[in-house]
BABALO-668771 format. One record per residue: residue in three letters; x, y, z of N, C-alpha, C in turn. Coordinates in Angstrom, 3 decimals, padded with zeros to 6 digits. Example, Ala and Ser with C-alpha at 12.3 -4.5 7.8 and 13.67 -1.06 7.14 Angstrom:
<sites>
 res      nxx      nyy      nzz     caxx     cayy     cazz      cxx      cyy      czz
 ALA  013.190 -005.690  007.800  012.300 -004.500  007.800  013.200 -003.300  007.800
 SER  012.850 -002.250  007.080  013.670 -001.060  007.140  012.900  000.030  007.870
</sites>
This chain:
<sites>
 res      nxx      nyy      nzz     caxx     cayy     cazz      cxx      cyy      czz
 UNK  081.442  099.275  087.375  081.394  100.744  087.358  082.688  101.301  086.773
 UNK  082.541  102.249  085.876  083.692  102.970  085.337  083.468  104.462  085.566
 UNK  084.543  105.193  085.710  084.488  106.639  085.885  085.239  107.262  084.710
 UNK  084.589  108.210  084.017  085.210  108.876  082.879  085.355  110.360  083.168
 UNK  086.491  110.906  082.765  086.725  112.349  082.774  087.268  112.706  081.398
 UNK  086.419  113.310  080.587  086.770  113.610  079.200  087.249  112.333  078.496
 UNK  088.507  112.279  078.034  088.983  111.098  077.322  089.783  110.159  078.223
 UNK  089.600  110.276  079.534  090.205  109.356  080.499  089.107  108.499  081.131
 UNK  089.465  107.276  081.447  088.513  106.363  082.084  089.264  105.461  083.046
 UNK  088.686  105.209  084.223  089.272  104.256  085.169  088.251  103.156  085.453
 UNK  088.722  101.915  085.420  087.878  100.753  085.692  088.764  099.523  085.775
 UNK  088.156  098.407  086.162  088.861  097.135  086.117  089.017  096.689  084.659
 UNK  090.109  096.032  084.363  090.289  095.489  083.011  089.242  094.415  082.754
 UNK  088.921  094.216  081.471  087.839  093.298  081.105  088.272  092.199  080.156
 UNK  089.409  092.355  079.503  089.808  091.380  078.491  091.261  090.966  078.696
 UNK  091.639  089.883  078.047  093.032  089.432  078.100  093.968  090.469  077.497
 UNK  093.529  091.129  076.451  094.377  092.143  075.809  094.627  093.313  076.756
 UNK  093.604  093.740  077.487  093.789  094.822  078.439  094.736  094.402  079.570
 UNK  094.602  093.175  080.028  095.497  092.679  081.083  096.945  092.610  080.572
 UNK  097.087  092.267  079.313  098.420  092.250  078.713  099.013  093.659  078.691
 UNK  098.202  094.650  078.345  098.674  096.033  078.354  099.168  096.462  079.736
 UNK  098.459  096.022  080.785  098.883  096.327  082.150  100.273  095.771  082.408
 UNK  100.486  094.525  082.043  101.786  093.888  082.299  102.892  094.526  081.463
 UNK  102.554  095.008  080.282  103.533  095.704  079.451  103.928  097.037  080.083
 UNK  102.954  097.760  080.632  103.255  099.015  081.319  104.144  098.749  082.526
 UNK  103.837  097.721  083.274  104.654  097.377  084.430  106.077  097.025  084.017
 UNK  106.250  096.358  082.885  107.593  096.020  082.406  108.367  097.298  082.073
 UNK  107.695  098.243  081.405  108.359  099.503  081.048  108.826  100.244  082.292
 UNK  107.958  100.298  083.310  108.273  101.088  084.504  109.257  100.358  085.413
 UNK  108.922  099.134  085.785  109.713  098.434  086.798  111.012  097.842  086.250
 UNK  110.960  097.276  085.060  112.144  096.598  084.528  113.047  097.540  083.727
 UNK  112.455  098.266  082.772  113.281  099.125  081.917  113.715  100.405  082.623
 UNK  112.797  101.035  083.365  113.144  102.296  084.038  113.897  102.070  085.343
 UNK  113.372  101.161  086.169  113.901  101.029  087.524  114.866  099.867  087.695
 UNK  115.038  099.047  086.668  116.058  098.007  086.707  115.688  096.740  087.448
 UNK  114.396  096.479  087.633  113.990  095.232  088.280  114.385  094.040  087.409
 UNK  114.731  092.940  088.048  115.119  091.746  087.310  113.971  091.187  086.493
 UNK  114.278  090.603  085.364  113.263  089.999  084.497  113.805  088.707  083.918
 UNK  112.936  087.722  083.753  113.322  086.455  083.140  113.431  086.645  081.628
 UNK  114.023  085.688  080.961  114.121  085.754  079.503  112.737  085.768  078.869
 UNK  111.821  085.007  079.452  110.454  084.993  078.930  109.809  086.368  079.057
 UNK  109.995  087.011  080.210  109.435  088.345  080.398  110.053  089.351  079.433
 UNK  111.354  089.233  079.210  112.016  090.139  078.263  111.473  089.937  076.855
 UNK  111.289  088.691  076.469  110.777  088.401  075.124  109.350  088.918  074.941
 UNK  108.541  088.806  076.001  107.154  089.253  075.934  107.025  090.750  076.193
 UNK  108.018  091.320  076.875  107.918  092.714  077.277  106.854  092.922  078.328
 UNK  106.736  091.949  079.241  105.706  092.004  080.274  106.322  091.684  081.635
 UNK  105.823  092.354  082.684  106.232  092.055  084.063  105.066  091.366  084.748
 UNK  105.314  090.207  085.341  104.238  089.436  085.975  104.844  088.430  086.934
 UNK  103.994  087.882  087.771  104.381  086.765  088.632  103.167  085.870  088.828
 UNK  103.298  084.855  089.655  102.218  083.888  089.832  100.968  084.514  090.439
 UNK  101.124  085.637  091.115  099.991  086.254  091.795  099.086  087.029  090.844
 UNK  099.478  087.158  089.587  098.636  087.853  088.620  097.466  087.007  088.127
 UNK  097.533  085.709  088.329  096.544  084.816  087.732  095.115  085.190  088.099
 UNK  094.847  085.432  089.369  093.483  085.732  089.811  093.322  087.178  090.274
 UNK  094.330  087.992  090.076  094.261  089.383  090.538  093.343  090.216  089.653
 UNK  092.804  091.288  090.243  092.105  092.317  089.478  093.101  093.402  089.119
 UNK  092.935  093.986  087.934  093.761  095.115  087.525  092.885  096.358  087.435
 UNK  093.163  097.351  088.263  092.534  098.656  088.107  093.392  099.445  087.127
 UNK  092.763  100.039  086.125  093.549  100.697  085.080  092.914  102.012  084.655
 UNK  093.783  102.975  084.336  093.348  104.239  083.742  093.644  104.173  082.252
 UNK  092.621  104.439  081.441  092.745  104.417  079.986  092.728  105.845  079.448
 UNK  093.587  106.100  078.464  093.556  107.370  077.749  093.639  107.051  076.270
 UNK  092.569  107.371  075.533  092.494  107.023  074.112  092.785  105.536  073.898
 UNK  092.168  104.703  074.734  092.246  103.238  074.671  093.614  102.672  075.067
 UNK  094.497  103.543  075.551  095.816  103.106  076.016  095.843  103.141  077.538
 UNK  096.378  102.084  078.160  096.480  102.043  079.611  097.693  102.847  080.051
 UNK  097.450  103.852  080.901  098.526  104.770  081.303  098.783  104.747  082.811
 UNK  097.998  103.987  083.555  098.210  103.854  084.991  097.505  102.612  085.492
 UNK  098.048  101.990  086.546  097.448  100.735  087.000  097.771  100.426  088.452
 UNK  096.915  099.622  089.050  097.080  099.024  090.369  096.717  097.548  090.238
 UNK  097.437  096.675  090.908  097.007  095.281  091.014  096.307  095.106  092.359
 UNK  095.143  094.454  092.351  094.373  094.243  093.578  094.098  092.751  093.741
 UNK  094.406  092.243  094.924  094.134  090.845  095.256  093.308  090.831  096.535
 UNK  092.038  090.381  096.450  091.236  090.322  097.661  091.323  088.929  098.279
 UNK  090.597  088.718  099.377  090.727  087.469  100.117  090.390  086.254  099.242
 UNK  089.329  086.348  098.455  088.921  085.224  097.614  090.017  084.852  096.618
 UNK  090.606  085.863  095.971  091.674  085.594  095.005  092.891  085.002  095.699
 UNK  093.224  085.517  096.875  094.389  085.012  097.610  094.206  083.556  098.003
 UNK  092.983  083.188  098.376  092.727  081.797  098.747  092.944  080.868  097.560
 UNK  092.611  081.331  096.368  092.828  080.525  095.167  094.314  080.341  094.874
 UNK  095.118  081.348  095.269  096.547  081.313  094.960  097.404  080.856  096.136
 UNK  096.755  080.536  097.251  097.509  080.064  098.407  098.135  081.160  099.237
 UNK  097.680  082.416  099.067  098.195  083.515  099.868  098.338  084.790  099.069
 UNK  098.743  085.844  099.765  098.976  087.144  099.146  100.451  087.294  098.768
 UNK  100.710  088.096  097.768  102.092  088.410  097.394  102.856  088.983  098.577
 UNK  102.195  089.847  099.338  102.847  090.514  100.466  103.388  089.521  101.486
 UNK  102.794  088.325  101.535  103.233  087.324  102.512  104.616  086.767  102.212
 UNK  105.172  087.094  101.068  106.551  086.693  100.795  107.540  087.616  101.519
 UNK  107.044  088.756  102.022  107.912  089.730  102.682  107.520  090.011  104.132
 UNK  106.232  089.918  104.440  105.749  090.276  105.774  104.793  089.211  106.313
 UNK  104.784  089.058  107.622  103.870  088.148  108.301  102.511  088.831  108.452
 UNK  101.479  088.268  107.814  100.143  088.867  107.815  099.169  088.121  108.706
 UNK  099.654  087.260  109.573  098.761  086.373  110.325  097.699  087.141  111.108
 UNK  098.049  088.274  111.686  097.072  089.041  112.459  095.988  089.631  111.569
 UNK  096.382  090.132  110.422  095.427  090.750  109.505  094.484  089.704  108.917
 UNK  094.980  088.531  108.608  094.162  087.492  107.993  093.123  086.929  108.955
 UNK  093.286  087.183  110.260  092.290  086.713  111.223  091.057  087.605  111.259
 UNK  091.125  088.779  110.638  089.986  089.689  110.595  088.872  089.080  109.744
 UNK  087.633  089.154  110.233  086.503  088.676  109.446  086.202  089.646  108.302
 UNK  085.588  089.139  107.259  085.214  089.986  106.141  086.311  090.073  105.097
 UNK  086.127  090.970  104.157  087.035  091.059  103.022  088.218  091.975  103.320
 UNK  089.384  091.566  102.866  090.602  092.369  102.915  091.200  092.336  101.515
 UNK  091.990  093.327  101.185  092.529  093.378  099.824  093.935  093.965  099.818
 UNK  094.772  093.384  098.979  096.161  093.819  098.818  096.296  094.692  097.583
 UNK  097.010  095.814  097.735  097.319  096.708  096.623  098.797  096.541  096.275
 UNK  099.100  096.411  095.006  100.504  096.273  094.619  100.693  096.720  093.175
 UNK  101.962  096.787  092.768  102.353  097.089  091.394  101.715  098.377  090.863
 UNK  101.647  099.402  091.700  101.120  100.689  091.253  102.149  101.375  090.364
 UNK  101.729  101.847  089.200  102.656  102.577  088.330  101.882  103.429  087.330
 UNK  102.560  104.462  086.825  101.986  105.381  085.845  102.976  105.553  084.710
 UNK  102.497  105.565  083.493  103.325  105.813  082.319  104.108  107.116  082.495
 UNK  105.391  107.085  082.113  106.272  108.237  082.343  105.723  109.524  081.735
 UNK  105.040  109.422  080.603  104.527  110.604  079.924  103.354  111.243  080.655
 UNK  102.788  110.538  081.638  101.576  111.012  082.306  101.809  111.345  083.780
 UNK  103.054  111.306  084.232  103.295  111.507  085.663  103.107  112.941  086.118
 UNK  103.207  113.886  085.189  102.943  115.273  085.550  101.449  115.567  085.534
 UNK  100.687  114.621  085.035  099.238  114.774  084.967  098.634  114.139  086.213
 UNK  098.335  114.942  087.215  097.830  114.410  088.479  096.508  113.692  088.342
 UNK  095.799  113.910  087.241  094.494  113.277  087.064  094.609  111.756  087.037
 UNK  095.693  111.220  086.460  095.830  109.764  086.343  095.872  109.115  087.721
 UNK  096.702  109.666  088.620  096.778  109.078  089.957  095.493  109.290  090.726
 UNK  094.851  110.444  090.532  093.594  110.691  091.230  092.512  109.728  090.760
 UNK  092.519  109.416  089.465  091.541  108.456  088.958  091.807  107.053  089.509
 UNK  093.063  106.686  089.633  093.378  105.382  090.230  092.839  105.303  091.657
 UNK  093.013  106.380  092.425  092.488  106.399  093.790  090.964  106.311  093.781
 UNK  090.338  107.031  092.854  088.882  106.983  092.767  088.403  105.572  092.449
 UNK  089.084  104.912  091.511  088.722  103.541  091.171  088.914  102.599  092.331
 UNK  089.999  102.806  093.078  090.277  101.959  094.233  089.196  102.121  095.298
 UNK  088.757  103.360  095.514  087.719  103.595  096.516  086.391  102.987  096.097
 UNK  086.078  103.040  094.811  084.862  102.382  094.326  084.941  100.883  094.561
 UNK  086.136  100.315  094.359  086.355  098.886  094.589  086.094  098.540  096.060
 UNK  086.579  099.385  096.967  086.378  099.171  098.403  084.894  099.121  098.735
 UNK  084.127  100.073  098.205  082.700  100.127  098.492  081.986  098.894  097.943
 UNK  082.287  098.544  096.687  081.579  097.444  096.040  081.922  096.093  096.654
 UNK  083.186  095.881  096.995  083.616  094.584  097.530  083.568  094.525  099.057
 UNK  083.118  095.591  099.691  083.005  095.648  101.154  084.343  095.308  101.817
 UNK  085.363  096.008  101.405  086.720  095.779  101.916  086.918  096.571  103.200
 UNK  087.305  095.905  104.270  087.530  096.589  105.542  088.982  097.013  105.727
 UNK  089.904  096.278  105.088  091.327  096.585  105.228  092.010  096.505  103.871
 UNK  092.734  097.548  103.535  093.610  097.565  102.369  095.052  097.528  102.860
 UNK  095.908  096.810  102.151  097.312  096.772  102.556  098.189  096.529  101.340
 UNK  099.479  096.763  101.520  100.411  096.538  100.426  101.821  096.878  100.854
 UNK  102.735  096.884  099.896  104.142  097.166  100.192  104.676  098.233  099.233
 UNK  104.421  099.508  099.529  105.011  100.567  098.702  106.534  100.533  098.799
 UNK  107.183  100.884  097.704  108.632  100.685  097.593  109.403  101.977  097.408
 UNK  110.652  101.922  097.840  111.668  102.913  097.489  112.618  102.224  096.515
 UNK  113.095  102.938  095.522  114.014  102.344  094.555  115.411  102.259  095.161
 UNK  116.038  101.085  095.045  117.370  100.868  095.593  117.361  099.703  096.564
 UNK  118.493  099.431  097.160  118.597  098.322  098.110  119.239  098.742  099.432
 UNK  119.337  100.053  099.660  119.931  100.552  100.907  118.944  101.465  101.626
 UNK  118.213  100.947  102.614  117.209  101.748  103.319  117.776  102.989  103.996
 UNK  119.071  103.013  104.285  119.667  104.179  104.937  119.517  105.439  104.094
 UNK  119.335  105.281  102.773  119.151  106.442  101.909  117.814  107.132  102.168
 UNK  116.906  106.433  102.840  115.613  107.019  103.202  115.449  106.994  104.717
 UNK  116.543  107.237  105.415  116.555  107.107  106.877  115.534  108.018  107.551
 UNK  115.412  109.247  107.080  114.452  110.163  107.684  113.019  109.640  107.505
 UNK  112.671  109.261  106.289  111.305  108.808  106.004  110.952  107.552  106.788
 UNK  111.836  106.566  106.747  111.549  105.288  107.399  111.505  105.442  108.913
 UNK  112.421  106.203  109.463  112.420  106.435  110.908  111.156  107.189  111.330
 UNK  110.726  108.137  110.513  109.505  108.879  110.820  108.304  107.935  110.893
 UNK  108.187  107.021  109.938  107.070  106.067  109.939  107.111  105.203  111.203
 UNK  108.292  104.808  111.609  108.456  103.960  112.788  107.992  104.682  114.061
 UNK  108.398  105.907  114.234  108.093  106.622  115.471  106.681  107.202  115.497
 UNK  106.070  107.396  114.335  104.794  108.108  114.281  103.612  107.328  113.722
 UNK  103.856  106.260  112.981  102.738  105.670  112.245  102.721  104.144  112.238
 UNK  103.213  103.496  113.280  103.133  102.039  113.328  101.687  101.591  113.505
 UNK  101.331  100.493  112.875  099.996  099.917  113.033  099.797  099.458  114.473
 UNK  098.536  099.417  114.931  098.279  098.872  116.268  098.764  097.428  116.340
 UNK  099.219  097.020  117.503  099.851  095.702  117.628  098.938  094.566  117.182
 UNK  097.624  094.715  117.367  096.702  093.640  117.008  096.624  093.409  115.501
 UNK  097.117  094.392  114.702  097.078  094.278  113.245  098.458  094.450  112.613
 UNK  099.485  094.488  113.419  100.802  094.859  112.900  101.473  093.718  112.144
 UNK  101.789  093.981  110.884  102.581  093.037  110.094  104.052  093.207  110.459
 UNK  104.814  092.131  110.387  106.240  092.188  110.718  107.063  091.582  109.595
 UNK  108.225  092.152  109.371  109.057  091.727  108.251  109.551  090.288  108.444
 UNK  109.623  089.558  107.355  110.104  088.172  107.381  111.595  088.165  107.032
 UNK  112.425  088.276  108.045  113.865  088.325  107.811  114.372  087.051  107.151
 UNK  113.708  085.936  107.440  114.159  084.657  106.887  113.970  084.568  105.380
 UNK  113.183  085.476  104.800  112.966  085.470  103.351  113.893  086.421  102.597
 UNK  114.778  087.085  103.314  115.739  087.980  102.660  116.732  087.193  101.826
 UNK  117.270  087.833  100.810  118.386  087.242  100.076  119.535  087.026  101.070
 UNK  120.226  085.887  100.973  121.303  085.593  101.928  122.386  086.661  102.025
 UNK  122.522  087.471  100.986  123.549  088.516  101.009  123.132  089.752  101.801
 UNK  121.866  089.826  102.212  121.352  090.991  102.934  121.522  090.792  104.436
 UNK  122.131  091.751  105.102  122.276  091.715  106.552  120.904  091.975  107.183
 UNK  120.385  091.057  107.997  119.056  091.241  108.608  118.912  092.526  109.402
 UNK  120.016  093.082  109.884  119.937  094.322  110.649  119.454  095.486  109.781
 UNK  119.567  095.346  108.463  119.119  096.407  107.563  117.600  096.527  107.504
 UNK  116.884  095.574  108.110  115.423  095.625  108.091  114.853  096.531  109.176
 UNK  115.677  097.008  110.103  115.177  097.836  111.191  114.741  099.206  110.682
 UNK  113.623  099.706  111.232  113.077  100.990  110.798  113.618  102.171  111.594
 UNK  114.007  101.950  112.829  114.518  103.051  113.650  115.984  103.308  113.317
 UNK  116.218  103.700  112.071  117.569  103.946  111.576  118.199  105.116  112.317
 UNK  117.392  106.131  112.576  117.853  107.310  113.308  117.177  107.358  114.674
 UNK  117.845  107.896  115.686  117.160  108.155  116.961  116.036  109.163  116.726
 UNK  114.978  109.072  117.523  113.817  109.946  117.342  114.209  111.426  117.298
 UNK  115.154  111.823  118.119  115.511  113.233  118.221  116.084  113.785  116.920
 UNK  116.616  112.907  116.066  117.211  113.362  114.809  116.227  113.343  113.633
 UNK  115.001  112.901  113.888  114.029  112.788  112.798  113.325  114.129  112.596
 UNK  113.392  114.635  111.376  112.778  115.906  111.016  111.613  115.630  110.063
 UNK  110.414  116.030  110.450  109.224  115.705  109.658  109.311  116.257  108.235
 UNK  109.780  117.476  108.103  109.866  118.073  106.768  110.827  117.295  105.878
 UNK  111.975  116.928  106.408  112.935  116.154  105.629  112.400  114.761  105.331
 UNK  111.694  114.189  106.299  111.120  112.856  106.099  110.118  112.854  104.949
 UNK  109.272  113.883  104.904  108.263  113.950  103.838  108.923  114.127  102.467
 UNK  110.050  114.828  102.431  110.754  115.002  101.159  111.277  113.668  100.634
 UNK  111.668  112.779  101.544  112.208  111.481  101.137  111.119  110.488  100.742
 UNK  109.887  110.723  101.185  108.807  109.783  100.900  108.369  109.870  099.450
 UNK  107.945  108.746  098.911  107.369  108.739  097.576  105.981  109.376  097.634
 UNK  105.472  109.889  096.505  104.106  110.444  096.497  103.072  109.434  096.974
 UNK  103.285  108.158  096.657  102.337  107.125  097.059  102.282  106.986  098.577
 UNK  103.436  106.959  099.225  103.469  106.820  100.680  102.848  108.046  101.347
 UNK  103.123  109.238  100.822  102.504  110.436  101.378  100.990  110.402  101.199
 UNK  100.541  109.850  100.076  099.102  109.704  099.857  098.472  108.763  100.862
 UNK  099.150  107.652  101.154  098.633  106.721  102.155  098.528  107.390  103.523
 UNK  099.528  108.175  103.886  099.480  108.862  105.179  098.283  109.801  105.260
 UNK  097.977  110.477  104.163  096.816  111.373  104.156  095.516  110.608  104.348
 UNK  095.500  109.337  103.958  094.309  108.501  104.147  094.234  107.907  105.548
 UNK  095.198  108.225  106.396  095.192  107.682  107.749  095.854  106.325  107.864
 UNK  096.729  105.987  106.922  097.378  104.681  106.931  098.351  104.539  108.097
 UNK  098.583  103.279  108.472  099.633  102.950  109.430  100.577  101.958  108.760
 UNK  101.697  101.667  109.416  102.738  100.884  108.765  103.200  099.725  109.639
 UNK  103.578  098.631  108.977  104.091  097.470  109.682  105.495  097.715  110.197
 UNK  106.008  096.713  110.888  107.337  096.853  111.492  108.379  096.164  110.627
 UNK  109.343  096.939  110.185  110.449  096.389  109.414  110.456  096.846  107.965
 UNK  111.619  096.729  107.345  111.814  097.047  105.933  112.297  095.780  105.239
 UNK  111.688  095.445  104.119  112.127  094.270  103.369  112.945  094.723  102.166
 UNK  114.157  094.223  102.042  115.004  094.565  100.893  114.805  093.491  099.829
 UNK  114.179  093.895  098.731  113.910  092.984  097.621  115.048  093.149  096.609
 UNK  116.075  092.354  096.751  117.268  092.502  095.920  116.967  092.241  094.455
 UNK  116.139  091.235  094.171  115.830  090.896  092.781  115.070  092.021  092.085
 UNK  114.192  092.683  092.837  113.384  093.743  092.245  114.057  095.109  092.345
 UNK  115.117  095.187  093.165  115.849  096.433  093.291  115.111  097.489  094.096
 UNK  114.402  097.042  095.158  113.660  097.981  095.990  113.793  097.609  097.461
 UNK  113.459  098.559  098.319  113.238  098.235  099.724  111.821  098.689  100.056
 UNK  111.089  097.791  100.715  109.647  097.924  100.852  109.223  098.097  102.309
 UNK  108.209  098.917  102.517  107.571  099.029  103.817  106.141  098.516  103.679
 UNK  105.560  098.121  104.780  104.198  097.575  104.758  103.215  098.662  105.160
 UNK  102.174  098.864  104.356  101.167  099.875  104.651  099.813  099.211  104.859
 UNK  099.046  099.741  105.807  097.723  099.219  106.121  096.750  100.384  106.258
 UNK  095.606  100.262  105.591  094.557  101.277  105.691  093.281  100.594  106.152
 UNK  092.790  100.969  107.330  091.481  100.506  107.779  090.433  101.479  107.248
 UNK  089.432  100.958  106.577  088.421  101.819  105.981  087.818  102.761  107.005
 UNK  087.560  102.262  108.208  086.914  103.096  109.216  087.816  104.227  109.699
 UNK  089.118  104.120  109.459  090.051  105.130  109.948  090.453  106.147  108.899
 UNK  089.882  106.016  107.683  090.149  107.040  106.680  089.704  108.379  107.261
 UNK  090.531  109.372  107.073  090.271  110.684  107.656  088.807  111.083  107.493
 UNK  088.200  111.604  108.589  086.773  111.902  108.587  086.393  112.895  107.497
 UNK  087.289  113.773  107.155  086.989  114.712  106.080  086.814  113.978  104.762
 UNK  087.695  112.981  104.488  087.557  112.189  103.283  086.250  111.416  103.314
 UNK  085.921  110.834  104.465  084.700  110.035  104.567  083.470  110.873  104.230
 UNK  083.465  112.088  104.707  082.304  112.930  104.454  082.132  113.179  102.966
 UNK  083.235  113.357  102.261  083.167  113.532  100.813  082.765  112.245  100.126
 UNK  083.267  111.091  100.634  082.964  109.821  099.998  081.472  109.502  100.063
 UNK  080.848  109.714  101.226  079.515  109.152  101.465  078.497  110.134  101.992
 UNK  078.886  111.358  102.285  077.962  112.318  102.837  077.840  112.240  104.342
 UNK  078.598  111.360  104.981  078.554  111.217  106.429  079.948  110.977  106.963
 UNK  080.245  111.520  108.138  081.567  111.334  108.728  081.712  109.969  109.389
 UNK  080.615  109.226  109.504  080.662  107.949  110.220  080.234  106.767  109.356
 UNK  080.121  106.968  108.044  079.543  105.943  107.190  080.346  104.663  107.125
 UNK  081.681  104.750  107.307  082.512  103.565  107.164  082.702  102.812  108.475
 UNK  082.122  103.299  109.568  082.404  102.696  110.867  082.040  101.219  110.915
 UNK  080.941  100.838  110.248  080.528  099.444  110.299  081.419  098.527  109.478
 UNK  082.356  099.102  108.722  083.318  098.281  107.987  084.514  097.933  108.840
 UNK  084.628  098.564  110.000  085.826  098.405  110.810  085.783  097.166  111.673
 UNK  086.861  096.994  112.423  087.007  095.843  113.295  086.366  096.162  114.638
 UNK  085.469  095.321  115.069  084.787  095.532  116.339  085.431  094.637  117.382
 UNK  086.073  095.254  118.356  086.777  094.475  119.353  085.832  094.044  120.459
 UNK  086.032  092.836  120.942  085.283  092.333  122.068  086.216  091.508  122.925
 UNK  085.677  090.742  123.872  086.510  089.887  124.692  087.368  088.972  123.829
 UNK  088.612  088.831  124.237  089.579  087.976  123.538  089.775  088.400  122.085
 UNK  089.490  089.689  121.823  089.672  090.235  120.462  088.872  089.451  119.423
 UNK  087.659  089.054  119.790  086.777  088.422  118.809  086.283  089.530  117.874
 UNK  086.456  089.319  116.596  086.084  090.359  115.649  084.640  090.177  115.168
 UNK  083.899  091.271  115.204  082.511  091.224  114.754  082.422  091.082  113.246
 UNK  081.245  090.716  112.800  081.020  090.566  111.362  081.048  091.938  110.700
 UNK  081.711  092.027  109.561  081.843  093.296  108.859  080.651  093.467  107.915
 UNK  079.893  094.525  108.130  078.673  094.740  107.360  078.720  096.127  106.728
 UNK  078.344  096.232  105.490  078.330  097.521  104.819  077.108  098.321  105.234
 UNK  077.325  099.519  105.705  076.210  100.392  106.056  075.439  100.768  104.796
 UNK  074.094  100.799  104.853  073.299  101.101  103.657  073.608  102.457  103.038
 UNK  074.150  103.374  103.838  074.388  104.716  103.308  075.489  104.742  102.263
 UNK  076.328  103.705  102.237  077.476  103.735  101.337  077.123  103.167  099.969
 UNK  076.021  103.646  099.388  075.675  103.231  098.041  076.743  103.678  097.070
 UNK  077.039  102.838  096.069  078.156  103.110  095.171  078.024  104.451  094.460
 UNK  076.861  104.732  093.886  076.692  105.969  093.124  076.889  107.191  094.014
 UNK  076.296  107.167  095.201  076.430  108.299  096.111  077.874  108.487  096.537
 UNK  078.540  107.376  096.852  079.930  107.453  097.274  080.807  108.035  096.177
 UNK  080.606  107.571  094.945  081.462  108.017  093.847  081.259  109.480  093.514
 UNK  080.019  109.933  093.541  079.785  111.327  093.203  080.398  112.262  094.242
 UNK  080.319  111.874  095.502  080.957  112.673  096.543  082.474  112.578  096.452
 UNK  082.962  111.380  096.128  084.400  111.159  095.995  084.986  112.036  094.891
 UNK  084.259  112.165  093.786  084.759  112.967  092.670  085.020  114.407  093.079
 UNK  084.170  114.936  093.957  084.340  116.317  094.396  085.691  116.525  095.082
 UNK  086.173  115.474  095.754  087.418  115.612  096.512  088.638  115.209  095.695
 UNK  088.598  114.015  095.114  089.788  113.485  094.456  089.971  114.052  093.055
 UNK  088.904  114.133  092.297  089.028  114.586  090.914  089.007  116.112  090.844
 UNK  088.504  116.753  091.879  088.581  118.188  092.093  088.170  119.031  090.887
 UNK  089.130  119.703  090.252  088.789  120.674  089.217  088.165  120.046  087.981
 UNK  088.232  118.715  087.865  087.645  118.041  086.710  086.261  117.474  087.008
 UNK  085.685  117.830  088.165  084.448  117.194  088.604  083.299  117.408  087.628
 UNK  083.262  118.543  086.968  082.160  118.824  086.055  082.202  117.966  084.798
 UNK  083.332  117.294  084.555  083.467  116.449  083.367  083.298  114.960  083.680
 UNK  082.940  114.646  084.935  082.855  113.243  085.332  081.597  112.586  084.783
 UNK  081.768  111.352  084.270  080.651  110.502  083.863  080.776  109.165  084.587
 UNK  079.626  108.569  084.937  079.622  107.274  085.618  078.967  106.251  084.699
 UNK  079.664  105.141  084.487  079.182  104.088  083.596  078.983  102.833  084.436
 UNK  077.753  102.351  084.471  077.410  101.276  085.399  077.602  099.881  084.839
 UNK  078.116  099.759  083.628  078.300  098.431  083.047  079.228  097.589  083.911
 UNK  078.804  096.371  084.204  079.598  095.464  085.027  080.724  094.877  084.190
 UNK  081.976  094.919  084.670  083.074  094.323  083.907  082.928  092.822  083.765
 UNK  083.322  092.330  082.616  083.273  090.891  082.392  084.428  090.229  083.148
 UNK  084.182  089.017  083.601  085.222  088.280  084.305  086.298  087.820  083.328
 UNK  087.567  088.018  083.708  088.663  087.510  082.905  088.783  086.002  083.094
 UNK  089.304  085.332  082.100  089.481  083.889  082.212  090.530  083.580  083.265
 UNK  090.226  082.594  084.128  091.186  082.175  085.140  092.374  081.475  084.471
 UNK  093.521  081.660  085.047  094.685  080.930  084.578  095.290  081.437  083.309
 UNK  094.915  082.651  082.888  095.413  083.150  081.612  096.883  083.472  081.653
 UNK  097.408  083.717  082.871  098.785  084.145  082.952  099.737  083.019  082.569
</sites>
């Protein structure tokens, strides 16, 4: 499925050339703009990548055949092929991986600098991501949104706010892997309660948050415990988790026409926390979900939306 708005289109990449364009965009944003480390090979190719790209899906926004925004998505099947998720290099995911059904990691989100004032690109990425959730029956989305820099104290209000107000439930809470920090990083810098609760101001905290983190909060996201300082990449990362069933009921109603349509995608608790089988409710048909989703996310451009049902071709494994 692809979604088009005039000369913009969002869908999964289909060819090696398109996947290359994604990695080139990531190099421009993460390495050239934000100063992330790059190998000589990456510099020569002008591409940002790692071992986790081999089996990942790339959600991409195209404008006049040029990729201007992207998300990397790794679901459970892809992670099993690669021996784990990228996020597991920074956070302990053992509780989340025990959940039955499909889970998916979101990472490497970026938008071309020339298109950042155009809110349509990010809205289309969200629309594509939601279509992916419906089609792949994903019950949990997670990832590590980043702040640029290596000193979490610069975002003390934002990080402390997440700690006091939005921690994931203990049964699903990811925790930072202090043992994976660069040896030069003091492990005490991973603590989220940088400020006492009384000093945390919600308005100031929201100002410090990236647009992506604020977007996750609007979706009802919760956050893991701890901050990971990625010295090589030049960021400090927090862990975000979105349970499909907990997406704000207003969003759900727009997505599917019902405020309870995603409930069967959630985790069903029983004795000893045995998780029930995750089953997609019949009401969450892809076409119905997308048309309702467009009304909310794409908003003023809804009258220009087109839906293309062509199934993307599988990329060759091991191309990276």
